[in-house]
C-alpha positions as semicolon CSV with decimal commas, in nm:
position;residue;x (nm);y (nm);z (nm)
1;M;0,793;2,509;1,042
2;K;0,819;2,275;0,742
3;E;0,518;2,048;0,691
4;R;0,581;1,678;0,754
5;L;0,397;1,365;0,644
6;H;0,197;1,224;0,936
7;P;0,225;0,846;1,003
8;F;-0,152;0,801;0,957
9;Q;-0,141;0,973;0,618
10;L;0,161;0,763;0,526
11;S;-0,014;0,435;0,613
12;I;-0,299;0,523;0,377
13;L;-0,060;0,659;0,114
14;I;0,150;0,339;0,118
15;M;-0,157;0,124;0,065
16;M;-0,292;0,349;-0,210
17;M;0,034;0,375;-0,403
18;Q;0,085;-0,001;-0,435
19;N;-0,005;-0,149;-0,773
20;G;-0,354;-0,276;-0,685
21;L;-0,453;-0,330;-1,048
22;V;-0,284;-0,671;-1,023
23;L;-0,562;-0,764;-0,777
24;Y;-0,808;-0,829;-1,061
25;S;-0,596;-1,115;-1,198
26;L;-0,431;-1,216;-0,868
27;P;-0,644;-1,530;-0,803
28;R;-0,558;-1,664;-1,149
29;L;-0,188;-1,580;-1,109
30;T;-0,162;-1,755;-0,770
31;A;-0,349;-2,059;-0,904
32;E;-0,146;-2,072;-1,225
33;Y;0,199;-2,038;-1,069
34;F;0,151;-2,181;-0,717
35;G;-0,111;-2,448;-0,788
36;K;-0,366;-2,582;-0,539
37;N;-0,435;-2,342;-0,252
38;G;-0,207;-2,093;-0,424
39;W;-0,382;-1,813;-0,234
40;L;-0,149;-1,887;0,060
41;S;0,147;-1,762;-0,147
42;I;0,045;-1,403;-0,070
43;I;0,161;-1,455;0,291
44;F;0,513;-1,556;0,183
45;I;0,536;-1,264;-0,061
46;F;0,417;-1,033;0,217
47;V;0,711;-1,147;0,432
48;L;0,953;-1,070;0,146
49;V;0,805;-0,722;0,104
50;N;0,841;-0,662;0,479
51;I;1,212;-0,748;0,456
52;N;1,238;-0,491;0,177
53;I;1,060;-0,234;0,396
54;M;1,290;-0,320;0,687
55;M;1,591;-0,222;0,475
56;I;1,428;0,114;0,400
57;A;1,363;0,166;0,773
58;I;1,725;0,076;0,864
59;I;1,859;0,324;0,607
60;Y;1,648;0,600;0,765
61;K;1,782;0,517;1,111
62;L;2,148;0,480;1,011
63;G;2,136;0,781;0,779
64;K;1,979;0,994;1,056
65;G;1,702;1,120;0,830
66;R;1,925;1,231;0,544
67;S;1,793;1,188;0,191
68;I;1,936;0,899;-0,010
69;F;2,089;1,154;-0,248
70;E;2,292;1,307;0,036
71;I;2,401;0,961;0,154
72;I;2,499;0,836;-0,192
73;E;2,666;1,154;-0,319
74;E;2,878;1,185;-0,007
75;S;3,073;0,884;-0,138
76;V;2,984;0,855;-0,506
77;P;3,005;1,152;-0,750
78;K;2,676;1,254;-0,910
79;W;2,811;1,203;-1,263
80;V;2,886;0,838;-1,179
81;M;2,530;0,792;-1,050
82;L;2,371;0,967;-1,349
83;P;2,314;0,651;-1,562
84;I;2,162;0,471;-1,262
85;Y;1,936;0,769;-1,186
86;L;1,821;0,783;-1,549
87;F;1,755;0,408;-1,551
88;I;1,535;0,434;-1,240
89;I;1,351;0,733;-1,388
90;G;1,290;0,542;-1,711
91;I;1,155;0,235;-1,530
92;W;0,928;0,437;-1,300
93;I;0,783;0,649;-1,582
94;G;0,743;0,331;-1,788
95;I;0,552;0,152;-1,512
96;A;0,324;0,453;-1,454
97;S;0,241;0,479;-1,824
98;M;0,184;0,103;-1,867
99;I;-0,042;0,085;-1,560
100;T;-0,242;0,369;-1,717
101;S;-0,263;0,178;-2,046
102;E;-0,354;-0,150;-1,875
103;Y;-0,639;0,008;-1,681
104;I;-0,774;0,185;-1,993
105;F;-0,757;-0,129;-2,208
106;I;-0,941;-0,335;-1,946
107;Y;-1,200;-0,061;-1,899
108;K;-1,264;-0,035;-2,272
109;L;-1,270;-0,413;-2,313
110;M;-1,523;-0,466;-2,035
111;F;-1,748;-0,161;-2,048
112;F;-1,700;0,108;-2,313
113;P;-1,521;-0,030;-2,622
114;A;-1,631;0,266;-2,840
115;L;-1,474;0,541;-2,628
116;P;-1,147;0,687;-2,772
117;Y;-0,832;0,559;-2,602
118;I;-0,666;0,902;-2,623
119;L;-0,950;1,058;-2,423
120;F;-0,869;0,837;-2,122
121;I;-0,497;0,919;-2,154
122;I;-0,575;1,292;-2,145
123;L;-0,799;1,253;-1,839
124;F;-0,536;1,056;-1,645
125;T;-0,263;1,301;-1,748
126;L;-0,464;1,605;-1,634
127;A;-0,550;1,440;-1,302
128;S;-0,184;1,343;-1,252
129;F;-0,072;1,699;-1,328
130;Q;-0,306;1,845;-1,066
131;L;-0,191;1,601;-0,798
132;L;0,179;1,640;-0,884
133;R;0,160;2,018;-0,884
134;G;0,021;2,013;-0,528
135;G;0,328;1,827;-0,401
136;I;0,359;1,515;-0,185
137;Y;0,194;1,672;0,120
138;Q;-0,125;1,763;-0,067
139;F;-0,117;1,429;-0,245
140;A;-0,097;1,244;0,089
141;K;-0,405;1,433;0,212
142;A;-0,589;1,357;-0,113
143;S;-0,497;0,987;-0,077
144;V;-0,687;0,966;0,251
145;V;-1,003;1,086;0,076
146;L;-0,946;0,856;-0,224
147;F;-0,888;0,563;0,014
148;F;-1,243;0,578;0,149
149;F;-1,388;0,594;-0,203
150;V;-1,198;0,284;-0,310
151;E;-1,199;0,060;-0,005
152;L;-1,570;0,093;0,066
153;M;-1,619;-0,122;-0,244
154;I;-1,461;-0,417;-0,063
155;F;-1,771;-0,451;0,155
156;L;-1,971;-0,560;-0,150
157;V;-1,802;-0,901;-0,133
158;F;-1,999;-0,979;0,184
159;Y;-2,298;-1,034;-0,045
160;L;-2,111;-1,332;-0,194
161;F;-2,073;-1,525;0,131
162;P;-2,389;-1,737;0,074
163;E;-2,219;-1,883;-0,237
164;F;-1,889;-1,947;-0,056
165;N;-1,811;-2,315;-0,001
166;F;-1,513;-2,466;0,183
167;S;-1,549;-2,785;-0,022
168;R;-1,393;-2,598;-0,317
169;F;-1,062;-2,592;-0,132
170;T;-0,844;-2,899;-0,179
171;T;-0,622;-3,084;0,068
172;F;-0,324;-3,023;-0,162
173;F;-0,093;-2,726;-0,118
174;F;0,114;-2,577;-0,403
175;K;0,055;-2,884;-0,624
176;G;0,018;-2,870;-1,002
177;E;0,210;-2,710;-1,288
178;T;0,388;-2,458;-1,068
179;D;0,653;-2,197;-1,139
180;Y;0,744;-2,039;-0,806
181;L;1,000;-1,790;-0,936
182;K;0,778;-1,645;-1,207
183;G;0,481;-1,656;-0,969
184;T;0,675;-1,468;-0,701
185;L;0,760;-1,190;-0,949
186;H;0,396;-1,162;-1,062
187;V;0,250;-1,158;-0,709
188;Y;0,525;-0,930;-0,577
189;S;0,424;-0,673;-0,842
190;A;0,097;-0,624;-0,649
191;F;0,305;-0,465;-0,371
192;L;0,517;-0,248;-0,600
193;G;0,507;0,126;-0,539
194;I;0,629;0,104;-0,183
195;E;0,993;0,129;-0,297
196;V;0,935;0,498;-0,380
197;S;0,902;0,562;-0,005
198;I;1,284;0,557;0,011
199;L;1,258;0,918;-0,111
200;F;1,038;1,025;0,185
201;Y;1,318;1,062;0,445
202;P;1,341;1,444;0,466
203;M;0,961;1,482;0,451
204;V;0,839;1,263;0,739
205;E;0,785;1,285;1,111
206;K;0,999;1,081;1,350
207;K;0,900;0,716;1,406
208;W;0,731;0,710;1,067
209;T;0,862;0,371;0,960
210;K;0,580;0,185;1,137
211;A;0,347;0,345;0,884
212;L;0,523;0,153;0,604
213;F;0,449;-0,179;0,772
214;I;0,090;-0,080;0,858
215;G;0,012;0,031;0,502
216;N;0,165;-0,287;0,360
217;F;-0,032;-0,496;0,611
218;I;-0,360;-0,332;0,501
219;S;-0,281;-0,424;0,140
220;M;-0,203;-0,782;0,239
221;I;-0,530;-0,820;0,431
222;I;-0,727;-0,694;0,129
223;Y;-0,539;-0,923;-0,113
224;L;-0,569;-1,223;0,120
225;S;-0,943;-1,167;0,173
226;I;-1,014;-1,145;-0,200
227;L;-0,796;-1,449;-0,276
228;F;-0,955;-1,660;-0,002
229;L;-1,304;-1,566;-0,119
230;S;-1,217;-1,637;-0,484
231;F;-1,082;-1,984;-0,410
232;G;-1,396;-2,062;-0,210
233;F;-1,634;-1,911;-0,466
234;F;-1,492;-2,059;-0,788
235;S;-1,354;-2,402;-0,862
236;F;-0,979;-2,427;-0,923
237;D;-1,034;-2,478;-1,299
238;Q;-1,265;-2,176;-1,320
239;I;-0,997;-1,954;-1,164
240;L;-0,731;-2,088;-1,402
241;H;-0,938;-2,006;-1,711
242;D;-1,075;-1,666;-1,604
243;K;-0,849;-1,376;-1,704
244;Y;-0,991;-1,141;-1,439
245;P;-1,155;-1,355;-1,167
246;V;-1,216;-1,059;-0,935
247;M;-1,413;-0,884;-1,209
248;T;-1,628;-1,196;-1,242
249;L;-1,660;-1,206;-0,863
250;F;-1,819;-0,862;-0,862
251;E;-2,044;-0,959;-1,154
252;Y;-2,206;-1,216;-0,925
253;T;-2,261;-0,955;-0,653
254;E;-2,634;-0,896;-0,625
255;V;-2,713;-0,580;-0,434
256;P;-3,074;-0,451;-0,412
257;F;-2,971;-0,087;-0,458
258;L;-2,707;-0,145;-0,724
259;T;-2,694;-0,299;-1,071
260;R;-2,367;-0,395;-1,244
261;A;-2,152;-0,370;-0,930
262;E;-1,842;-0,465;-1,130
263;N;-1,883;-0,151;-1,343
264;L;-1,898;0,076;-1,039
265;C;-1,612;-0,102;-0,857
266;F;-1,373;-0,088;-1,151
267;S;-1,462;0,276;-1,222
268;V;-1,396;0,378;-0,861
269;F;-1,076;0,172;-0,869
270;A;-0,939;0,439;-1,104
271;F;-0,857;0,643;-0,791
272;K;-0,617;0,373;-0,667
273;V;-0,466;0,336;-1,013
274;L;-0,418;0,713;-1,024
275;S;-0,240;0,706;-0,686
276;T;0,007;0,444;-0,811
277;I;0,070;0,640;-1,131
278;V;0,125;0,970;-0,949
279;I;0,368;0,828;-0,691
280;Y;0,589;0,685;-0,967
281;Y;0,581;1,016;-1,154
282;W;0,657;1,198;-0,828
283;G;0,954;0,968;-0,763
284;A;1,090;1,039;-1,112
285;Q;1,041;1,411;-1,051
286;Q;1,242;1,395;-0,726
287;I;1,536;1,223;-0,895
288;L;1,533;1,469;-1,186
289;G;1,518;1,754;-0,936
290;N;1,830;1,619;-0,766
291;I;2,014;1,583;-1,099
292;N;1,954;1,949;-1,182
293;K;1,841;2,159;-0,887
294;S;1,830;2,485;-1,083
295;V;1,527;2,375;-1,288
296;K;1,181;2,449;-1,147
297;P;0,980;2,140;-1,036
298;N;0,688;2,222;-1,268
299;F;0,918;2,194;-1,569
300;W;1,005;1,836;-1,474
301;I;0,634;1,758;-1,431
302;F;0,569;1,861;-1,794
303;I;0,863;1,652;-1,920
304;I;0,761;1,345;-1,717
305;L;0,394;1,360;-1,817
306;A;0,486;1,414;-2,183
307;C;0,708;1,102;-2,173
308;G;0,435;0,910;-1,990
309;C;0,177;1,006;-2,255
310;I;0,401;0,899;-2,543
311;L;0,479;0,564;-2,380
312;A;0,112;0,502;-2,294
313;L;0,020;0,543;-2,662
314;L;0,272;0,281;-2,784
315;P;0,091;-0,048;-2,698
316;D;-0,172;-0,167;-2,948
317;S;-0,348;-0,420;-2,727
318;I;-0,385;-0,552;-2,373
319;V;-0,143;-0,833;-2,464
320;D;0,129;-0,580;-2,552
321;V;0,064;-0,389;-2,232
322;E;0,089;-0,703;-2,017
323;K;0,424;-0,790;-2,175
324;W;0,556;-0,440;-2,100
325;V;0,418;-0,447;-1,745
326;E;0,581;-0,784;-1,678
327;R;0,924;-0,666;-1,798
328;L;0,906;-0,329;-1,623
329;S;0,777;-0,486;-1,300
330;T;1,073;-0,725;-1,296
331;C;1,308;-0,425;-1,333
332;A;1,117;-0,236;-1,061
333;I;1,150;-0,533;-0,822
334;G;1,523;-0,531;-0,895
335;I;1,537;-0,158;-0,811
336;A;1,327;-0,213;-0,497
337;W;1,593;-0,450;-0,362
338;A;1,915;-0,326;-0,525
339;L;1,876;0,042;-0,429
340;P;1,837;-0,015;-0,050
341;I;2,122;-0,271;-0,053
342;F;2,341;-0,021;-0,240
343;V;2,260;0,262;0,005
344;L;2,315;0,032;0,306
345;S;2,655;-0,067;0,163
346;I;2,751;0,301;0,130
347;L;2,638;0,371;0,489
348;F;2,847;0,076;0,610
349;I;3,156;0,205;0,426
350;Q;3,098;0,559;0,558
351;S;3,063;0,426;0,912
352;L;3,381;0,219;0,872
353;K;3,574;0,524;0,748
354;R;3,455;0,729;1,046
355;E;3,570;0,460;1,287
356;I;3,912;0,441;1,120
357;N;3,949;0,822;1,128
358;H;3,839;0,828;1,492
359;A;4,094;0,558;1,580
360;K;4,371;0,771;1,429
């Protein structure tokens, strides 16, 4: 019997594969683009993401568990889809490589500026290769273990509660120099990664779609908790002028058994970053495998990781990386919405054709 992804594993996997690196600048982004009490914006973005997930769930139900490649290529020739497939592959590999670069630049900037950049790239590439070679089922099992390493760090914020003050919240909501559209794109990027789950259809157990919503809900609770704490710990102006408020938040964490909590937290956070990177590489591998089924999967892994390495070496600074991440994230959000809408349209046309043929 073919192994299937269990809903519990999927819930953890969904949470782990979302781009959590945005969390470190999320308080500043919500304050900058949504103004006073901007932390509430995460709830509205969460609703948008759930609509996106709902489309993925509807496709699974209407398509009766068929892969999106089977659904699409029943109506559209593969050669017509080739440019679209290549575009998605390029964006996903680009995001994975830029997330790698962003994490490394922040790590070097904050903790070890003397360590060679290329060394970190090699370490992430080797770890990605091992996880990709094991396949999605082994990766899902590994994600459960990585989850407990990462999320235990969240309990350190309880040590900050004595400094929390409700008086730092204002009576104004979404007031200030706001830019809702740009802010929505930035905050939405914290949930990116979940769109790759559209490739899970042939690999899951029945009634698996609840796991998508549960995993996304876990992410939202974590984001909301950190945002709420940040807005009650710092003043609004402090959040606006701090590039990584969550890093500063952990710097203030005083634990008797631990010094420099921010160092430990960001180091352990590499596991979540790695999960996001691997799922994007895996998604690219699946599309390449569909384009040419005669090529062995391991060959595509080498090609993808080689491209990822080259792209990760291109940026010269954190500023360059952030520009690339912003552009690629915008494209990824477009894919996250356009691909399900496209597949739903095809399913509707296929259903209409069947009804017409049945009527004849």
